[in-house]
N, C-alpha and C positions, 0 to 999 in steps of 0.2 A: 394562423399558418404561415409559416414563412418557409418560401422554397429557393434552393439555391441556383444558381445560373446554369450550371450543368444540365439539371432537368428541365428547367425553362427552355434552354435552346433546342434540346432534343424534342421536347414538346411541341415547339414552334415549328421545326421543320417537319415532325410528324403531321400536325394540322394542315400544312401547306400540300405535302407530298404523298401521304399515305392515307389512300380511301378505301382499300379493300385487303383481304387477306392474302393477295399476291404481293403487295407491296410491303416493304419494311425498310426499318433504317437501323443503323449501327454506328454508334458514336463512340469513339475512343481517343482520350486525351494522354499522350505521352508523358511520362515524368519531366520531360524537358519542354513540356508546353507546345507540342505540336499537336494541332487536331486532325485525327485521322477520321475519315467519313467514309461509309459503304451505306448507299442509299439505291434502292430498287423501287422504281415509280413509272407509272404509265404517263408520267408527265413528260417524259424522255423520249416518247414516242414521237419519231422522225426529227429530233433534235440533234445536231452534231455534238461531237465529243467536246470541241472547244466552246460551244455555245451552253451545255450543260456546266463545264466548270465555270464558265463566266456568271451564270445565273446562280449557283452556289455559292461563289466566292464572293459576290455582292451581297447575299443574303449573310453570310457569315462576317463579312466586314461592317455590316450595320448591327449585328447582335454581339458579336464578340471582338471587338476591334483589338483587343490586347493578345489575341491567339493567332499564330501562325498556321495557315492551312499546311497539312501534311500530306498523307495519301487522300487522294478524293477519287472514289472509285463508283462510277454512277451509271446505274444499268435500267432497262426495261425488264420487266417479270420474263418475257421470253429470251433476252440476252442472258440473264442470271440463270435461267433453268438450262441453256446450251452449254453453259460453262460449269455447270454444276455446283454454282454459289448458292449456300444455302444460309438461311438467317441464323445467328449465333444462339446457342442453348445455354442459357444461364440457370446455372446450378443453385437450388435452394439451399443445399446442404454444403457448399463450398465454405471451408474457412482457410484463412491465409495463413501459411506456414513460414513463410520467409520476409526479409526485409522488402524484396522485390514485390512481392505478393500485396504487401502492406501499402508500399508507394503508389502502386498501379490502382488498388482500391481505393486509396483516399484521393486519387486524382479523378476518378471515375464513379462519384455516389449515383450518378444516373443509370447505373447499370446494376446497381446493387437493390437485391429484394428486399422487402420490407419484412424482415422476419421477427417474430414475437421475441419480446425480452426474455432472456434466459434467467430463470428462477433459480436464486441463489442456494446452495446446498452445503452440507457439511460431509466431508472436510472442504475447507476453503484453502486455494492455494495462494500463497503470498510471495511474491517476488521482490528480493532485495536486489536492487540494481543501480548502477552507476555508469555514467558515460565514461569517467576516466577513474584510475585507481588512485588510492591514497587517501579515501575519504571515510575510512571506517566502516565500510559496509559489513564486511565479516564480523568484524568486531561486535557491532550494533546486532546483527543477528544471533550470534552465541547469547547476549545477554537477555534478548527479547525472548529467546527460545527457552531460557532458563525461568524468567519470570513467569511464562505462560506454564510451563510445567510446575512451579511452584503454587499456582494458582489453581491447579486441577486439571488442566488441559493435558492431553495427549498428543505430543508434539514431535513431527518427524523433519529433520532438518536435512535438506539435502545439497550437497557440493556439485553444482553445475558450472562451476568455475573451472573447466575441466583444463584448459590451458596453463592455469596457474593454482592449483588445487592447495588448500589448505585448513578446510574445516576441521576435519579430524584431528589436525596438529593443535588448532586453536582450542578445542576441547580438551585436549591432553586425555584421549580414551585409555583406559587401562587395558581393555581386551579390544583390539582391532578385529574387524571382520575379515574374513580370507580374501574376499573380492570386493569390487567397487562397481558404482553404476556404469563405469566404461567397459568392464568386462562383462557385465548384464545386458548393456546395448550391443556390444560387438557381437556376442555369441547369437542374439536374436537377429541382427543384421544378415549375418553370412552363415547360419546353418542351412543345410538342404531342406527342401520342403518334407514335412513328414517326420522329421527328426526332432525328438524332445530336448530341449536345452539341459545342458548338466548343471549351470549355475542357476540355483533356485534364489528366488527374491529372499528367502530366509539367511542365504550366504553373505548379502551386501549391506547389511545393518547391524550397528552395535547400540547397546543402551548405555546412556550417560547417566551415572548413578548421583544424584542430587539429594543430600541428606534432608529429610524432614519434608520432602516435596510431597505434595497431595497428589499430582499427576506424573507423567513419565516422558521422557525425552530420548528419542532414537536419532541415530545419525547414519546417514548413508554417505559414505565418503566417495570420492572420485574414484580411487584405486590405489593399489602399492605403487610408488613410484619407482619405474626401472625402464630399460629400454625397450620392453616389451609394451608397457604403458605407453611410451612416446608413440611407437608405432601404430599401437590400436587408435589413439586419439587424432592421429593424421589421416587415417584410412575411415574413421567414422561419419556418417553423413546424419546430420539431424532430421533431415526431410525423408528418411528412410520409410517406404510403405510396407507393412507386412500383412499378410493375407489378405491384399487387396483393398481392404478399407481403415486398416489400423496404422498407427505410428508408434514410434518408440514410447513416447511419453504417455499415450493412452493405455499401452499394455502394462507399462510401469505402475502407473496409478492405479488401475484397476487390481493388480496384485497386492499393492502395499495395502491398499483399502481393505482388501479381503483378509489380510494377515494381520494387521495391526489396528484397522479400525481407527484411524487418527482423527481428532478434533480439527488440527491446522498442520497443513505442510507448509514448511518455510524453504525457499529456494535461494540460495547463494549463486547469483547468476555471474556469467562472465562480462566484464566490462566493454564498452564500445559496441559497434555494429557489427558482428559477427552471427554465424549459425547459431551458437550455443546461446547467446543473448536472444536471438528469435525465439528459440524454443522455449526458453525460461519466460519471456514476456508475452508471446503472441500465442503459443499453443497452450501454456500452462496456466498463466496466471489469471487468478480472478481480480486479485489486486496488486498493484504495483507500489512498492515503497522506494522512491527514487531518491538517492543521495548525491548531494553535489557539494562541492565548496564554492563560498560566494565569490566567485571572480567571472570575468567574461569568457574564459574558455568554456567552464561548465556551463554557462548560461547559454550561449550559442549552441553546444551540444546537445542540452535537454530542449533547448527551442525545435532543433531538427526532429528530435525523437518525438516530440509531442505533434509535429506535423505528420508523421507516420501513423502515430497510435490513434490519431482522432477517428479514424473509421473503426475502431474497436468499440462498439457501444456497450459491452458487458464490462469492461475493464476499469476498475476503480484506481484513481491516481492520487498519490500524497507524497510531498516532499520531505526530506530532512536536510538542514543544513548543516554540514559536518567535515572535518573538524573547525570550528570557528574559533579563530585565535584571539579576537576582540569581541568579548561578551557584553561589552557596555554599550551606552547609547549609539555611539557612532558606527560601531559595528553591527548591531541589532537594525539601525535604521537602513544600511545597505542591504542585511538580509532581507528585511521586509520590502525592500524596494524591488528585488530580484524575484522574491516570490509573488508578488501583486503582478509584477511583468508576466510570470508564467503561467499564473492563472488566469489572467486576461487572454493570453493566447489558447489556452484551453477553451474559455468561453466563446471566444470568436470563431475558433475552429469548428465548435459543435454546432453554432449557430449558420455557419456558412455550408456546412457539408451533410446537414440532416434535415429533413422536415420536421419542424418542431411546433408545437403550439403552446399556449401559456401555461397549460398546466402540466406539460411534460416534465418529468422528474430527471430526466437524463442527465443533466448536469450536477444534480445532487450528489453524484456520487463521488466527486472532485473536493477538494478540501477547499471549504469555504474562505472567500476572500478577506472576510473582516475577522477570521481566526488568526491567532498568533502564531508564526511560522514555528515548525518543529526545530528546534536548535540543538546540538550536541556541542558543547564547547571543547576545545583542546584539554585534554586532562593527561596529566603528568603520568598517572599510575598505568594508563594504556599504553603509552609511548615506551615503557621500560617493561612491559609485562611480556611473559612468554606464553602464557596460557589464560583462558578466559573460561567463564565470567569471573569479574573481580566483585566481590559483594559489596564494597564501599561505594561503588559507583552505579550501581542498580538502578537508583532512582532517575539518573539522567536518560533512562531507556524506558522507563515506564509509561510515558505519553505514548511512545510507539506500539508499545504492548496494549494499552488501553484502546486504541484504535482497532487493533485486531480482535481483541476481547469483545468489545461491544457490537461489533458487527457479527461475531460468532452468537452472541446472547440472542441478537435481534433475530437471527435466522433460526434458531432453536425456537424462540417464542412463537414465531409466525408458524412453524411447522405443527406447533400445537394449536394455536387459535384459530388457524384456517379451518380446523374442524368443527363444526358447529356444534356437535354431541359432545366434544372435549371442553369446549367453552363453558357450556352451562354444566357440566360436571365440576370444573374449576370453580366457579361461580358459587354453585350449591354447597360445596365443601369447605367454602372459607368460614373461618370464625375469627372474630375480632375482639380480643380481651380490652377491658378497660385499662387504659394507662393514663399516667400524668408526669409529664417530664420534671415539673415543678416538686413532685413526691421525691425526696433523697432516698425513700426506702423503696421505690420503684424497682422491679425487677428489669435491669437493662437489657437484658437479652430477649425481653418481649417489646421494649420501647425503641430500642435502637436497630435500624435495619440498614444493611451494609448497601451502598448504591455507588455508581461510576464516581460519584464526587468524593467519596472517601478516599479513592486513589488519588485524586487531586490534593487532597488534604495530607497524605502520607509523602508527596514531593517534597523534597528538600528544598525547593525554591519556594514552596508556599510560606508565608511568614505572617498573614493575616486572614483572619475568616470574618466575613461581613454577611449581615443578612437581616431580615425584618424580624419582628418578635414572633415567637412560635415556629421559626423554621429549623430548631434542632440546635442552635448553637450550645444553649444550657446542657442539653443531653451528652453532646459531644465532649463538653468540659468536663462533666462529672464521670464520662465513660474511661477518660486517661487518667484521672485522679483517683477515683475511687474503685474502678473495675479494671484494673491493669491486665488481668489474665483474660477478660473477655476481649479488651481491646489489643491483646498480642494475636488472639486467636482471629479476630477479625481483619487485622492486617498480614494474616498468611505467614507468620513467623517474621516479618520485617522489622519487628521492633523489641527483639529480646535483648539487645544491647543499648536498650535506651531507656534513660531515667525522666521520669515524669515529675514536674514540679510547677506549683501555680505561681503565675506572675503577680496579679493583683486582682484576682477576682475572688468571688465570695468564700473560697476554700482557703484562703490566706486573709486573715483579720486585718494585720498591720500593712496598709497598702496607702499608697499615694491617693489623694482625692482628687476631685477636678480643679480644685482653686490651687493645689499643690504642682499639679501638672503646669498649670499657666505660669506658675513662677518658674518651674524648670525651664520652660519654654523660654521665658524672657531672658534669663541667665543665659540659655544656650546662644541666643541672639546676641548678646552683650559680648560674650568671649568667643564667637566664631564656632561654636561648638556644632555637633551633629546629633541628630536623634539616634542615629546607628551606634555612635559611640555611647551614647547615654544607655543604649538597651544592651550593649554588650558588657557595661560596666554593671549594670543593674543585675543582668544575668549571673555574674561573679557574686554579687551582694546575696542573692536569691540562694545560691548554691551554698555560701558560707552560713546562711542563717539555717538550712536543711542538714547542715554538716557534711556537706559533700567535698569540701575542700577544707585542707588544714594547713596553717600557717605556722613557721617555726616560732616559738616564743622568743620575747625579747628582742625581735627584729621587724622593723618596719619595712614593709613592702609597698611598691608602688603599684598601683593598678591601673 
């Protein structure tokens, strides 16, 4: 068990000065680093005010020499009663809603009750956030939303970048909703008590039509851009309390859930530190995907953000570096360095600000340090496009979609498996037909099971599949060469414009042998050639063999 210094300080003072129910202590550390202390104790009986302060100052200096004392309010129980000074009431239901709430909470873990871990549930809200603009946050959201809908998820994408909206424009909606979330929030903020709102939840979303999608995608725009919109945004407050205990986000989420029953809610957040960024990250998010350009400005901004967010125990955080102009080794080394730095800050912040033990999985919600950072390179089609998504570049965003998809799968599995009766029903209903991967006549629909690794295989950046004998490489090979329709079905229509051909496996009889590969390697070394160039040429050769390429007769072409 590791305890932070704030908890230890409060406990040490309490052990020395608080002996009964009439005595109490309140320690508050300001965000500027001043220690404010209210202490009610019989130890101060017949002790002068200067002596009391001297006594406490000496204790603080020995315990926390790095802090400067602020207000020191030191009383006997009788003095506190006569001045009507009462001990603070710590609410076990308090949730921070502003950056200031978060900063104060992060600075004072000693005053936070040990609340139970929130159980994840569907729909899961994922906020796309960036400290600075121009990092492809909205572009990524449009592509990820489209990918998830293609996979069969029901997705709601919300534009909470209220001061610079654009999500509905990015999707190029054919049918725009009459109102947006600004109109919805504004009416509920200022309607007289007892009056029903005229703008319904059904008035503020539109559906994006995605051909051949197994799921559905809905968009909640910020609103129609006009002078009225500008006036409403300026007058809105993200912390507005409605009906005593509700806020704008909780009302919206309840109504959108009842109306659409989504699997996933994606939020396009406002950049920087402001009230709508706070609503998106602090009030709404179950998971934050933070976008940053790999430079010092973004690094410092995200470092500050993490310092604030470290008190949110239920928030998962992942980083996406975008757009990375240099996707080669030097550029990726810089990305890796910044990524490791930020992950280390998260780890240290978690250790310092929570009581944790060795078995606590609290830090597992963050992107593991040994994982490769998520990177989106600079892409010319994105820079020149007016609308999204762009089908040709979907694969660059698949890894982000995988993060969200895998967590949803995990939650759905847990909701079923946590019920003992359902577990046994599932086990007893299982049937396992005999299958043999080496048998070319085997029904591949029984043999081949789609896993999360299948998505990694479909990624454009994957060029080599390795694995021990019996791990499914042969099944994958036969799937794409002999069972193209099944492969396309498993790939959720991502492979309809793809041609499959064998390089040098069992499907292609005339293939280089091991000895021939050694000769090729020796020649490449002698002539300063590369294996990349060889495989490019070999690909053209195989395409020609399969009659996928035709060259004009009588003319020699250099390959």
